[in-house]
C-alpha positions in Angstrom: 32.6 12.3 -15.3 34.4 13.0 -12.1 33.9 16.3 -10.3 33.7 17.7 -6.8 30.3 17.5 -5.2 29.2 20.3 -3.0 26.7 20.0 -0.1 24.8 23.2 0.2 23.1 24.0 3.5 21.4 27.0 5.0 24.7 27.8 6.8 27.0 27.6 3.8 28.7 25.3 1.3 31.0 22.5 2.2 33.1 20.7 -0.4 33.2 16.9 -0.4 35.8 14.6 -2.0 35.4 14.2 -5.8 32.6 11.7 -6.7 30.8 10.6 -9.8 28.1 13.1 -10.5 25.4 11.7 -12.8 22.9 14.6 -13.0 23.8 18.2 -12.1 21.4 21.2 -11.7 22.8 24.7 -11.7 20.4 27.6 -10.9 17.4 25.6 -12.1 14.2 27.6 -11.9 10.7 26.7 -13.2 7.9 29.0 -14.1 4.2 28.1 -14.9 3.2 31.3 -16.7 3.8 34.1 -14.3 4.1 31.9 -11.2 7.5 30.7 -10.2 7.5 27.1 -8.8 11.3 26.5 -8.4 13.9 29.0 -7.4 17.6 28.6 -8.4 18.0 24.9 -7.4 21.6 23.7 -7.3 21.9 20.0 -6.8 24.3 17.2 -7.7 22.9 13.7 -8.0 25.5 10.9 -7.6 25.8 7.8 -9.8 24.6 4.5 -8.3 23.0 6.1 -5.3 19.4 6.7 -4.3 18.6 10.4 -3.8 15.3 11.2 -2.0 13.5 14.4 -2.6 11.3 15.3 0.4 9.2 18.2 1.5 5.6 19.2 2.1 3.0 19.1 -0.7 3.5 21.8 -3.4 7.2 22.4 -2.4 8.5 21.7 -5.9 10.1 18.2 -5.5 7.9 16.6 -8.3 8.4 19.7 -10.5 12.2 19.3 -10.1 12.0 15.5 -10.8 10.1 16.2 -14.1 12.8 18.7 -15.2 15.3 15.9 -15.3 13.7 14.1 -18.2 11.9 17.1 -19.6 8.4 15.9 -18.7 7.6 19.6 -18.1 7.9 20.0 -21.9 4.3 18.7 -22.1 3.0 21.7 -20.2 2.6 24.6 -22.6 2.9 27.4 -20.0 6.0 25.8 -18.3 9.4 27.4 -18.7 12.7 26.1 -17.3 15.8 28.2 -16.8 19.3 27.5 -15.6 21.3 24.4 -16.5 20.6 20.7 -16.1 23.3 18.2 -17.2 23.3 14.5 -17.6 27.0 13.9 -17.3 28.4 15.9 -20.2 25.1 16.4 -22.0 22.9 19.5 -21.6 19.4 18.1 -21.0 17.8 21.3 -22.4 20.0 21.5 -25.5 17.5 22.3 -28.3 19.4 19.8 -30.5 19.0 16.9 -28.0 16.6 14.2 -29.0 14.0 14.1 -26.2 12.9 10.5 -27.1 16.5 9.4 -26.7 16.8 11.4 -23.5 13.8 9.6 -22.0 15.4 6.2 -22.9 18.4 7.3 -20.8 16.3 8.6 -18.0 13.3 6.4 -17.3 10.4 7.3 -15.1 8.0 5.4 -12.7 4.9 7.2 -11.7 2.9 7.4 -8.6 0.1 5.2 -9.9 1.0 2.1 -11.7 0.3 2.6 -15.4 0.9 -0.6 -17.4 0.1 -0.6 -21.0 -3.3 -2.3 -21.9 -1.3 -5.1 -23.5 0.3 -8.4 -22.4 2.9 -8.5 -19.7 5.4 -9.5 -22.4 4.5 -6.6 -24.7 4.8 -4.1 -21.8 8.5 -5.0 -21.5 9.2 -5.6 -25.2 7.8 -2.3 -26.5 10.7 0.0 -25.4 13.5 -2.2 -26.7 11.7 -2.7 -29.9 11.0 0.9 -30.8 14.5 2.0 -29.7 16.1 -0.7 -32.0 17.8 -2.5 -29.1 17.1 -6.0 -30.4 18.0 -7.9 -33.6 15.9 -11.0 -33.1 13.0 -12.5 -31.1 15.4 -14.4 -28.9 17.1 -11.2 -28.0 13.8 -9.7 -27.1 12.9 -12.8 -25.0 16.1 -12.4 -23.1 15.5 -8.7 -22.4 12.0 -9.4 -21.2 13.1 -12.2 -18.8 16.1 -10.2 -17.6 14.0 -7.1 -16.9 11.3 -9.1 -15.1 14.0 -10.8 -13.0 15.6 -7.5 -12.1 12.2 -6.3 -11.0 11.7 -9.4 -8.9 8.6 -10.3 -10.9 9.7 -13.2 -13.2 8.7 -16.1 -10.9 5.3 -14.6 -10.4 4.5 -14.0 -14.1 6.7 -16.4 -16.2 3.7 -18.7 -17.0 1.3 -15.9 -18.0 3.4 -13.5 -20.1 0.6 -13.4 -22.7 -2.0 -12.2 -20.2 -2.8 -8.4 -19.7 -0.5 -6.5 -17.4 -3.5 -4.7 -16.0 -4.7 -8.0 -14.5 -1.8 -8.0 -11.9 -2.1 -6.7 -8.4 -1.1 -3.1 -7.6 2.3 -4.0 -6.3 2.9 -6.3 -9.2 1.8 -3.6 -11.7 4.3 -1.2 -10.2 7.1 -3.8 -10.5 6.0 -4.3 -14.1 6.4 -0.6 -14.7 9.8 -0.7 -13.2 10.8 -3.7 -15.4 9.4 -1.7 -18.4 11.6 1.3 -17.4 14.8 -0.7 -17.0 14.3 -2.8 -20.2 15.9 0.0 -22.3 18.9 0.1 -20.0 18.5 3.7 -18.7 21.2 5.4 -16.8 18.8 7.1 -14.4 15.4 6.1 -13.0 13.1 8.7 -11.7 10.4 7.6 -9.2 7.5 9.9 -8.3 6.0 8.5 -5.1 6.1 4.9 -6.4 4.7 3.4 -3.3 1.9 5.9 -2.3 -0.8 3.7 -3.9 0.5 0.4 -2.4 -0.1 -1.6 0.8 2.8 -2.0 3.3 3.8 -5.5 1.9 4.0 -4.3 -1.7 5.8 -1.1 -0.5 8.5 -3.3 1.3 9.0 -5.2 -2.0 9.5 -2.0 -4.0 11.9 -0.7 -1.4 14.0 -3.9 -1.5 14.0 -3.6 -5.3 15.2 0.0 -5.2 18.1 -1.0 -3.0 19.1 -3.7 -5.5 18.6 -1.6 -8.6 21.0 1.2 -7.4 23.9 -1.2 -8.1 23.2 -0.6 -11.8 21.2 2.6 -12.0 21.1 6.1 -10.5 17.7 6.6 -8.8 15.9 9.7 -7.8 12.8 9.2 -5.7 10.1 11.7 -4.6 8.5 10.5 -1.4 6.1 12.0 1.3 7.3 9.3 3.7 10.3 10.4 5.7 10.7 6.9 7.0 10.9 5.6 3.4 13.5 8.3 2.5 15.6 7.2 5.5 15.3 3.5 4.6 16.1 3.7 0.8 18.3 6.7 0.1 22.0 7.5 0.5 21.3 11.3 0.0 18.3 13.5 0.7 17.3 16.9 -0.6 14.7 18.9 1.4 12.5 21.4 -0.6 10.2 24.1 0.8 8.1 26.6 -1.1 10.1 25.9 -4.3 13.5 26.4 -2.6 16.1 23.6 -2.1 16.7 24.3 1.6 19.3 21.6 2.3 20.8 18.5 0.9 23.4 16.0 1.8 23.9 12.5 3.1 20.7 11.0 4.4 22.1 10.2 7.9 23.3 13.7 8.3 20.1 15.3 7.1 18.0 13.2 9.5 20.2 13.3 12.5 21.9 16.6 12.3 20.2 19.0 9.8 21.9 22.3 9.3 18.8 24.3 8.7 16.0 25.0 11.2 13.3 24.5 8.5 14.6 21.0 7.9 14.5 20.2 11.5 11.0 21.5 11.9 9.8 19.5 9.0 11.4 16.3 10.2 10.0 16.7 13.7 6.5 17.3 12.3 6.1 21.0 13.2 4.8 21.7 9.7 4.2 19.8 6.5 
């Protein structure tokens, strides 16, 4: 779906050339009971790019991320208003199959959460329940391809029958990424995927993110501004539930249009 993307800043709106918008939010607001957590967010997420969501704790970036694959549905008091589109499909259409949606929009969480089964079964589960395979050989191929894409195959190929929970933290997170991509999602959401990892494992995940964006659209929540600058093509800055500014990462970090963005990036608050 081709449409014109708009970069909104604190100064005004500036049209960019038409680009492929994968996910579009229009006046997206989130309420937890009487408390409003997100206020009229308008944001286009481009296909085959990494979009980083940054901002201080409690600013709404993880809340927005969870809106994209309706993870907020699991919270009884949560209500989402506005419009969220995955290309031509309304994410909050009551007729939309949420299980199918979450196959199209995978998620990797802050803490690695492999299933308490073998490495092989961690990857095979999704394609099996979604009917993506016709034979054991098809499943073997998907498992190997997914582990290769997650840069994990060479490390685990001789122990696929061993528990995924026995891997190191960084390996477990790459296993979770392999599990997410095994069902061929269009979008991968990552909620601080490196916060529990050491610097070496973090570097491996960042390299992987850069490779995966060739085939997937990635949205990452991160508290690390350095990480956002390294891995993303576009950055969105949230503050107190408001999307203050978004645009190309280089522009946001070198010449932000809003004083709040500049203050956050220079460490004056956050």
